[in-house]
N, C-alpha and C positions, 0 to 999 in steps of 0.2 A: 333808633330813628329819631331825627330831630323834630322839634315841635311843628315846624311848617309842613313837613311831610305827613306827620300824624294827622294834622287838620284835614288833609285831603280825604282821609278815611272816616271822618266824623260828620254827622248830619243831625239836624234837629229832629226830635221825636214828633214834631208837628208836620213833617213833610208828608206829602201824598205819595202814593206808589209811583206815579209818573215822575215826580221830582226825584224820588230816591233812585229810580232807574237811571236818570240822567247823571246823577252824582256817581253811581256805580261805574258808569261808562268812563268817567273821568280819571279813575285811579287804576293802577296796574293790577291791583289785587282782586278787582271785581267784587268788592264787598264794601258795605257801609255800616258803620257802628252808629246807632241812634242814641242820642243823649238828651237829658233834660236841660233846663236852663242853667243848672249848676255843673254841667258837663259830666254828670253821673250816667253811667251806662244803663240803657233801657233794653237794649237788644241789638241784634245784627240782622242784616238782610243782604241776600245775594240775588243774582238773576235767577238762580234755581228756585229760591223762595218765592220770587215774584211769579215765575211761571206756574208753580203749583197753586198759588193763590188765584191766578187768573183762570186756570183750568177748573178750579173748584167754584167758579162763578163770581170771583171778586172783580172789582172795577179799579181802573187806573186812578180815579179821583178819590179813592178811599184812603184813610190814613195808612202810612207805611207800616206802622206798628201792628196792624192787623195781619200783615203778611210776614212779619219778622219772627225770628227765633228769639224768644224772650229769655232763654237760659243758655246763652252761648258759652263755650269753653273759655275760661279765663285763667290768668296766672297772677301771682303776686311778685314775681321777679322775672327778669329777662331770661335767665338760665332755665327757670321752670317753664317759661313759654316755649323756649326752644325744644326742650324735652318733650313737651306735649305735642308740639307741631309735628315732630318727626316720628311720633308713634302712630299717627294716622294722617290721612290726606287732608289736613286742614288748610284753609285758605289763609288765615291769619289768627294769631292769638294775642289779645290785648293784655297788657300788664296794668293792673289797677292799684291805686293807693288805698289807704284805709277808709276813704270816703266813697269809694266806688268810681273814682275818676280815672280815665285812661291816661297814663303817664308815659307809656311806651307801647310799641307794637312790634311783634315778631312776624315777619312774612317770609322767612326762609333765609338760608345763607348761601344759596347757589348750588347746594348738593343735590336737591331734588330734580328728578327728570320725569316729569309727568307724561308717561307714554299713553298714546291712544290705544283703545282696545282693537283687536283684530276682527273687523266685521266681515270682510271677504264676501261682499255682495256685489252684484253687477251694477254698473253705472251707465245710464243712458243719457246722452247729451244731444239736445236739439240744436244743431248748428247749421240749419238750412236757410235762415232768413237773410235778407239783404243788408240789414244793419243800417237803416236809413237815419237813425239817430247819430250815427258816426260818419255821415257824409261830410266831407268828400273823401275821407280816408278809405271808405269801403268801395270807392270806385276803382281802387287799385288792389286792395286786399280784401278777402272775406272777413267779416267781423271777428270770427274766432282767432284770426291771426294778427289782429291789431296788437302791437306790443305794449305791455305795461312794465316798464323797467327792462329787465333782461329777457323776459319770456312773454309770449303771446297770451292773451286772455285765457284761452281754452286750456293752456298748459298749467297755468296757476290753479285752475279748477281741478284738473286731473291730479296734480301733485297733492292737493289737499285731501282728495279721496285716497290717494296712495298712502298717506300717513295713517290711514285706518286699514291698510292692506287690502283695499279695494283695487284690484288690478285688471278686472275684466270690463273693458269699455265698449259701448255700442254707440256709434255716432251717426246721426241722421244729417245728411248733407244735401245741398241743392246749389245755391249760388256759389260760383267759382270753386266748385267742389274738387276739381283736379289740382288746384293750388293747395287745398287742404291735404289731400292725399299725398302730394309730392313732399310737403313739409314733413309729414310724419314718416314717410318712407326713408327720408334722409336723417331723421332725428336719432341722435346717438342713444337716447334713453330707451328706444325699442319698446314702446307701449304695445300692449295686447289690444288691438282694435278690430272690431267688425264694423264695416261701413254699410250704410243703407242709403240708396240714392232716391231722393224725391224727383219725380219727373215733372211735377208742377208743385207750386207752393201749397202746403197742407196745413198751415197755421202752426200754433204752438203745441197742438196735440195730435193732429191727423197723421203725422209721420210715424207715430207709434204703431199704426196698423201694419207697417212693414216688419215689425218684430214678432208678429204672431207665430207661435211655434218655435221661436228662437230663445225665449227666456221662460224658465219654469219655476222661478223663485222670486221672492220679494226683491225689488230693485229701487235704486235712487233714480230720479228723473229730474234733469235740470236744464234750463236754458244755458246758452254758451256765454252769457255775459254777467252771470251772478256768482260771486264768491262768498261763501259762508264759512265763518271761522268759529261757529258754535260747536257744541259737542254732538257729533253725529251718532255716537253710541247711545246717548240718552234719547235722541229722536227715534232711533230704530226700536229701542226698548218700549217707548211709549206707543209706537205704531203696533207692535205685536201684542202688547198687554191689552190693548183696547180692541184688538181684532179689526183694525181699520182696513177698508179697501184702499183708501187714499188718505195720506196725512199731508196736509199742506203746511209748509214751513212759513210762518208769518212773522214779520218783524214789527215791533212796536215803533211807531213814529210819533214824535211829540212836537207840536207846533205851538210856540208861545204867541199868544195874542197880545199885541202891544198896547191894548186899551183896557179900560175897565168895562166889564161885561155886565149888563143889567138884564134880569129876568122880570118881565112885566106880566101882570095879571089883568083881571077885569077892571075897567075904568082907569087903566094906567097905573094901578097899584103896583109898587115895586115889591116883588116877593123875595128877591135875592140879588146880591151884588158880589162880583168877584173881580178883584184887581189883577189885571194882566194874567189871566188863567192860562194853564197849559192844556191844550187840547190833544188828546191821545187817540190813536187809531191803530188797528192791526192791518198791515199791508201784506199782500201776497208777494213773496220773494221770487216766485217762479221756480221754486225747488220743492220737490215732492218725494214721498215714499209711496210706492205703488205695488199692489198685488198683481201677479201675472194674469189672473182671470179678467182683470179690467180690460186687457188688450182685446179679448174676444168680443167686447161690446162696441169696439170702435169700427166704424164703417171704412171699408177700403176705398182709397183714392178720393176721399172727401175732406175738404179743408174744415178744420174745427179747432177751437181753442181748448186747451186742457181744462180750464175752469168749467167749460160746458160738459166735458167728460166727467168731471168730478160731480157736477150737479146731476148727471144721469145716474151715477151710482147712488146718490141720495134717494132719487126717485125709485130705485130698485129696492130701497130699504136697507142698503148697506151703510156701514159706518164710514163717514168722511169727517175728519177732525183737523183742527188747527193746532200746531205746536208753536207757541210763541217764543221768540228769541229777541234779544236786545237789538236795537237799531244799529249799535256799534259793531255787531257781529256780521252785518250784511253789507256787502259792497256791490253796488250796481255799476258795472263797468261799461254799460251800454250807452252812456251819455258822455259827450265830449267834455262837459264841465267837470265830470267826475274822474276822468282819466288821471290827471295829475294828483288828485287827492288819493287815488288808489295807489299810485306809485309811491307816494310819501308813506302811506300806511304800511306798504309791503317792504319798502327798502329804507325808510327813514329819510331825513333831509339830505 
């Protein structure tokens, strides 16, 4: 790997977790090697390391080194790095010189085929809304059938789940539902779909009441305009290990403030100053993992948002948790301004 490409994988040991996550999103390997001022290796950090750090109570404005692996696997030659890489499912192996500086990086030779695990759990898709954010297109087509490249939004979502061998789909429909059913009736892929008709708008969660008695196992629940490319297997493991009633998939969103920010105390005393800080938040992607008993608590024929349903589970004393993913793993296709960005992400220029 040439020096310019290697630099994409290197970051200062002074970076915050938020800045490290942005850098991770910028390279294909989804890993960042942290170095000191002399370019000597201090540790490495991945989105998985950051997720574990946040779940343990860490904050996005803390030093990235606190979340990093301080003893990553290393090699002294490129051939040794290749051997190590293919012995285990490593992301990248750095090659160090005698001073501990990264002089090369092995990220695979094209032989690896990282397959997803077979989850085989049901998927419920809420596809009943009018899609006002995509007006005027949704005056003609229901939002789930708005094309992104060669396929409509909803089919991109379904194919991502199918890559984990999730083949059982339950789709809640309302607006222009006959067009939806007609599209899939003629679809050559022949998906396994059970349809649920809302007779009136029931919000982002109320339509789930139509599935009572229809699902008896843990399921994914998603809106029809969100595509997630994170690891669904890890999400499901987290959900089950923590005995959650609901796991909300949340994406980190980082917003750079273009000004110096001042923290002021009594009598105007300046207590802290940060130059162009990065503000970080966890945002709800509209994608969840849900236990079937949650359905029993949803009132029939009553409009309700799914976040309210999740809060109801908390009030019952049940576990509701967030699973953080990178903002680069989440695509919100429900906005006109994002459609072309989504197409480029999925198909390239």
